[in-house]
C-alpha positions as CSV (number, residue, x, y, z in Angstrom):
1,M,30.6,138.2,175.4
2,I,30.9,141.8,176.6
3,A,32.5,140.7,179.9
4,S,35.2,138.7,178.2
5,F,35.9,141.6,175.9
6,T,36.3,144.0,178.9
7,L,38.6,141.5,180.6
8,L,40.7,141.3,177.4
9,I,41.1,145.1,177.3
10,M,42.1,145.3,181.0
11,M,45.0,142.8,180.6
12,P,48.4,144.4,180.3
13,G,50.3,143.9,177.1
14,H,54.0,143.5,176.5
15,F,54.7,147.2,176.5
16,E,52.9,147.8,179.8
17,I,54.7,144.9,181.5
18,L,58.0,146.3,180.2
19,L,57.2,149.7,181.6
20,I,56.4,148.1,185.0
21,V,59.7,146.2,185.1
22,L,61.6,149.3,184.2
23,A,59.9,151.3,186.9
24,L,60.7,148.6,189.4
25,L,64.3,148.6,188.4
26,L,64.5,152.4,188.7
27,L,62.8,152.4,192.1
28,F,64.7,149.5,193.8
29,G,67.8,149.0,191.7
30,G,69.3,145.7,190.4
31,K,70.6,144.4,193.7
32,K,67.5,145.0,195.8
33,I,65.0,143.1,193.6
34,P,66.6,139.6,193.9
35,E,66.8,140.1,197.7
36,M,63.1,141.0,197.9
37,M,62.2,137.9,195.8
38,R,64.3,135.7,197.9
39,G,62.6,137.0,201.0
40,L,59.2,136.5,199.4
41,G,60.1,132.9,198.5
42,S,61.3,132.1,202.0
43,G,58.1,133.6,203.4
44,V,55.9,131.4,201.2
45,K,58.0,128.4,202.1
46,E,57.6,129.1,205.8
47,F,53.8,129.6,205.3
48,K,53.5,126.2,203.6
49,K,55.6,124.6,206.3
50,G,53.3,126.0,209.0
51,L,50.2,124.7,207.1
52,R,51.7,121.2,206.9
53,E,52.7,121.2,210.6
54,E,49.2,122.3,211.6
55,D,47.6,119.7,209.4
56,T,49.8,116.9,210.8
57,S,49.1,118.0,214.4
58,K,45.4,117.8,213.8
59,K,45.7,114.4,212.3
60,S,47.7,113.1,215.3
61,L,45.1,114.3,217.9
62,P,42.7,111.7,219.2
63,E,39.0,112.1,218.1
64,D,37.8,113.6,221.4
65,E,40.5,116.2,221.4
66,K,39.6,117.2,217.8
67,T,36.0,117.9,218.8
68,K,37.2,120.0,221.7
69,E,39.6,121.9,219.5
70,G,36.8,122.7,217.0
71,E,34.6,124.1,219.8
72,K,37.2,126.7,220.9
């Protein structure tokens, strides 16, 4: 009960979120924020693509090579 109450107090409200957004706008400007989000999105996309490629490459290995790869 006390832990959930503490968590509720620590969560930011609408006013705090608005202050954070305004501070970000002041620091980076209106043009820089979309560029940063676009870069973040492309980075996440590349990361997921790399995970898929690694997963498919391990599936395509024969069983004896999988065990050798796990030993490295």
